[in-house]
N, C-alpha and C positions, 0 to 999 in steps of 0.2 A: 503494499498498499505505499508506502514511503516513496516507491519510484514514481507514482502518478503525478502529475503537473495540476495543477491549480484547479482547472477549467475540467479536470475527468472530477476530481473529488469534489466538485462540487453540482457536475451531473447526479454523480452516485449516490452522495447525500441527500439532492432534491427527488430523484424516484424514492428513495428511501422514505422520505418527508411524504410524500402524495401517496405512497401505498398505506403509510400509517392513516392517514385523514381519509382513505377510503375502507382501512379497515376497521377504522371508529366508528362508523358508519354503520358496519356492519353488527358490531360488539355493541352498538347503545339497541340497536333494534331485535337483539337476539340472544343476548345474556343479562341475567340478573344485575350485575356490575359493569356499570356503564362505562367506556373510555374516556367520553368527553368530560371536560372539570366542570365541575357545577358554575366556577365563575364565566365562563362560556356562556350558560344561558342566564344568567345575569345579563351579560354586555349583550346578547339576543335581545333579550326582552326589553332592555335599554333602548336597545337601536327601531326595535318597534314602537316604542313610545313615542320616540324625534319621528318616526316616521306617521305618527298620528297627530302629530301635532301636539305632543304633550312634553311634560318632564320628564327625563330619562329617570330623577331619582322617585319619580313615583313607584319605581322598583323596588323593591325592598333589596337591603344590602346593596345596592350600587354604589360605589362608592369612589370614584373616579371620575375622572374629569370628561366634561359633556363630548371634548374632541374624538374619544373612544366610542361612544355610541354614534356620533355621527361618519366615524371611520366605518361601522360597522353595518351605515343602511344598509348596502346591497346583500347582505345578509335576509332582507325582509322580500327582496326583487329579483336578486339574481340565482343565488344559491346559498344555502343557512350555510355551508361550509365556506363561506368567502372568508371570517373572520382568521379560521384556521389556516386558508393560504396565503393572507399579508402575513400575519406572525412567522409561517413556516419562511416566508419567501424574506423575512426579516433576519431571521435566522441564519439565511444562506449567505445575506450580506453580511452578518457578524465574521462569518470566514473572510470573505474577500477584502475584510477591515484590518482583520489580524494579518492576514499577507502585507500589508500596504503598509501598516507601521513596522513590521520586521523590517520589510524591504529597507524603509525610509533609513532604518538602524544599518543598515550593511549586512543583515543577517542571511549568511548562506541557506540557497533556495533548498536542500536537505532538512535544514533545521525549521525552517518556514512552512514545510509542510507537514512535521512530525507534529509543529504548534497547533497548524489549523486542524489536524486530526483529533487533537485535545479537543477540541469545538465540538466539529463537525459530529463526531462519532462517539458524543459523549453520553449516552443514556439517559442523563438526567439534564441533557438540554435539545436531544430531538423530539422526545416526547412532549415537552413544555409546550411549543407551538400548536404541536399537532394533534394536542388535546384540547387547545383553544385558551392558551393565557398569553397574555401580551406583553409577555419582560420580555422577547426577543426586542421589540419596538425599542425598549426601554434599552437596552445594551445597544444596539447597532449604532442608537442617536449620540451614544456616550461615547463610542469608540469613532465615531466621526468629527465629535468635538477634539479627540486627541490628536486627531489627524490634525484638524483645525488649528491648532496649537502649534503642533511641530513643522506645518509649512509657512506661519506667519498669519494666517487666517482669521486675524484677532476676531475683526466684526463679525465673521460670520460662526465664529464659535461661540462667542457673546449670546447669539439668535439662538441656537439651540438649543445653548444652554438653559436660557431663560425660558424655552418653550417644554424642556424635559423636567424640570423640576414643576412647572404648572402639571404637566401631562402626571410625572409621578413624583411626589414630594421627597424622596430619598437623597436625589442626586446632589441636593443642598451641600450634602458634607464634603462633597468636592472642593466648595468655591475657595476655603482656605489654601490647601497646596496650589489652583491654578491661581490665586494670585499671588503666589509667593516666587510661583515659575515665573507669573508676567513680570513682576518686579523688579527682577534680575535680566530683563530685555528690552535695553533701552533702543529699540528700532525705530528707520527712518521707513518712510512709506511704502520701499521698494525693499529693503533689508531685513534680512533675518538671520537669527544665528543657526550657524552650522551644527548639523546633531553629531553625536558623540556615536562612532562608528561601533558595531560588535567585531569583539575581538576575541580568539580562541584562548589569548594570552592576556586579559586582562592590566589593565596599569592600577596602583591605588591611585585614588583622586585625592588632589590636597586641597582640605577646607580653609579658608582663610576665616580668620578670626574676628569679629565684630562687635561693637558694644551694643547691647540692646536698642539704645536711643537710636544708633543709626539703623539697626534695620529696620523700625519703626515707619523711620522716616524715609528709607527707602521701598517702603511698600505703593507710596503715593506718586505713580507713575501716571505716564499718560497713558500706556498700556492696561495698567490695574481698572482705574478711573474708566475708561471706553469701555473695558469688560463689565465693569458695574452697573454703569448707567444701562448699557444695553440690554442686556441681561435681565438685569432688575426692570426694565422698562417694558419689555418682552411679556412677561411673567404678570408684570401689574395691568398690563390691557388684558390679555386673553381671561384673568383673575377677572378684571371688570367686566369684560363683555358678556362673560357668564353670567355675573351676578347681577347685572340688567336684567337676563332673560330668567335667570330662576330664582334671585334674591339670596335670602341668608341659607335656606335648605343645600343650595351648593356651598356656600360657604362652608357650613358644616357638615356636609357629608364627604365633599371631595378634599377639604384640605384639614380642618380646623379638627376633623376626626381623627385624622391620623398622627396627629400630635398626643391629643390623648389617649388614643385606645388602650383599652383593659378587656382582655379576650377572656372569659371564665373558661371555656372550654380546654381540653388539653393539648397542647402544642410544643414543641421541642424548647419553648423559651424555662431557666431557672426560675423565672418568676411565677408559671404558670396556679404552681400550686397555694400561691400565699394569693393572688387574685383570687381565686376559685373559693378560696373560706372565706373572704371577706370582699367579695364584690358585691353584695347587697349592702353593707354599711359603709361602702367607699372606701376612698383614702384621703389621708391629711396631704398637706403638703409636703410634712417633711418626708411620709413616706415614697412620695412621689421627688421630690430631688433626691432621697438616698437611693431609688432605683435608677436616677438617671446618673449622677456622678463618675460610677463604673466606665460607663460607655464615655462620657466627655472628657475624663481623664487621658484613659488609651489613644482617642483619639487623636485629643490635642499632641499626647506623646508621641504616636509615630507620624503625624505632619510633619514636627519640627526636625523629627530625626531624617525623615527620606522624602522632604517636599519634591526635593530636585530632581529624583529619580521617578516622576510623577506618575506610571505605571505601575510602579512598585508599590509607592504611596499607597496609589486607589485602589489597590487590589486587598493591601490590608488593612485600611481605613473600612473595607465593605466585609469583609471577613468579622473583624471586630464589632462592624455595626449591628449584622447578623448576630453573633454570637451573644453580647450582653443584651440584645431589642429586649421589651420586655412580651413580645409576641415572634414567635418565630416558625416559619413554616418551610417545605421543601423546595416551594416554589422561588422563595429570597436566596436560593442557593446559586442561583441560574447569574447574581447577579455580579459574584465574584469567579465564576467561573469563565465569563465571558473576557476576564482580565487576566485570569492564568497562563493564557497561552502567550502574552504577552512579555512575561516573566521569565518565562522555562529556561528560552537561550542563556540566560544569563546566570543560570544557577547550576552549582556544582554537584548537586547530591542527584546520585546515578536512580535509575527506575530501582535497580536490583536493591534490594536489601533496603534501606533507607527509606527511598521513595514508597517502595509496597509495605513497608511496616509505617508509614506516615495513612496511606492509603487503604492498610486492614484496619488502622485505630478508629479512623474517620469512618468509614462504612460501618463497621463492627459495632461499634457503639450508637449509630443508627438502628442497626437490625434488631441491638440490643432494645434501643427505646420503642420502635414498632411492636416487639413482641409484646411487652406490657402494654401497650396502647391497643392490641389488639382484642387483649383480654379484659380491657376495661370499655370499649364501644362495640365488640359483638357477642363478648360472652357475661358481659354485666357483672364483673366480678369487681371489687372494692381494692384495687391497686393502685389509688391515687400515689400514697407513700413511694411506692417502690418506683412507678411512673416517672415521680420527682427526684427521686435520686436517677436514674436512667438519664432524666435532663442535665444532671450536676457532672454525671460521667461526661454527655456530649459536651460540654462546654470545657471539660478537662480537653475532651480529644479534640476541638475547635484551638485551644490554646497551645497544646501541643503541638500539633501542625505548623500553626503558625510561627512559631517558635524554631522549631524546624526550618521551614521557609527562609524566615530571616539570618537564622546560622550559616546556610550555604547559599545565599545570594549576595552577589557581587555586585554592590552599590554602582552605578554608571549616571551620573546624570544625565539627564536627556541631552541639553544643550550643551556645547564647548563653550567655556567662560570667555569672555571678551574675542570673540573672533566672529567675524559676521561675514555673509555672503550677499550678494545682490542679484 
């Protein structure tokens, strides 16, 4: 498979996804357990509401931007699997973008192919889009923003960043590394910094020591201000448009809900058991702050340490954000799986032994959690405490895998400091 060209890989993976979409229709019609994600039914119903001239939020549990409902309008007119095809196409686009980013960094074709394979043929990823989950769209736009920043198209990157934060709020965590990277680029209209090229024998990168005050002042550059103003304006414009049409219901369901979300149902998060026990009486401000602090501290530490190697920084941020979140479901894993191929060429970790150990620990801890979840959900057994312990073990597994990746990663700032190209 490594000997294949990118176009062949895309064609094979496109056929795989198309077969899964058709298979999903058959399974939905003939088997007790459906293939299609329940969220896709919510998306489709919301699109039907919009087609009928109603608010998408009349569909209970629809908590996304109305843009998604408008995007899936052809579900009502053309084909009910339209959305799955769009999500799967976005999935393939991620493969193209992974290759593009690594090619810009001078990564050899053989390594690029393996990195693309890590996305296109990952069972977690090729089932997400075909089951009707919209996350591949988010992944594709995040990678396109990285390409824009790497190629000096800051205004375009800002536009897409504002749009995607409106569409799915979690990419807001990438704002600080984006600003830190842009603050180091004092670019003219036609100039951009040279990209650090991949090497089989990487050299250590020297770090300049500067005072905290000078670092803060350096953040306010033409590029950072433009990026902030444009992305903030795009976010605000889309939000105001839909607020005009759908009012506070839109604001509460599509945005504010995700900032205050607490899910009493069992999920991978270590907080689920506490939320389950105390959901009826609510949570104090102190409890909310305590649950948020670990996430904030880890995010800031990772950004300050790795921001200049920003694909690596974004990967670590996303893993940590998901691992410490108050709600964690399997679809969230796709958020960092799309960034994983971008760091593989710079890892010293071999798949044999250490790589397999990380995979075994991470997947094994999931299977262990799913075993208890099955006993709770399908057998009705009172296994909340063992399930919570399994969530703790899954957090340990995520932390272990993240530390192993950090230990074996060759940090490589994306831009060559002080060197520009016209």
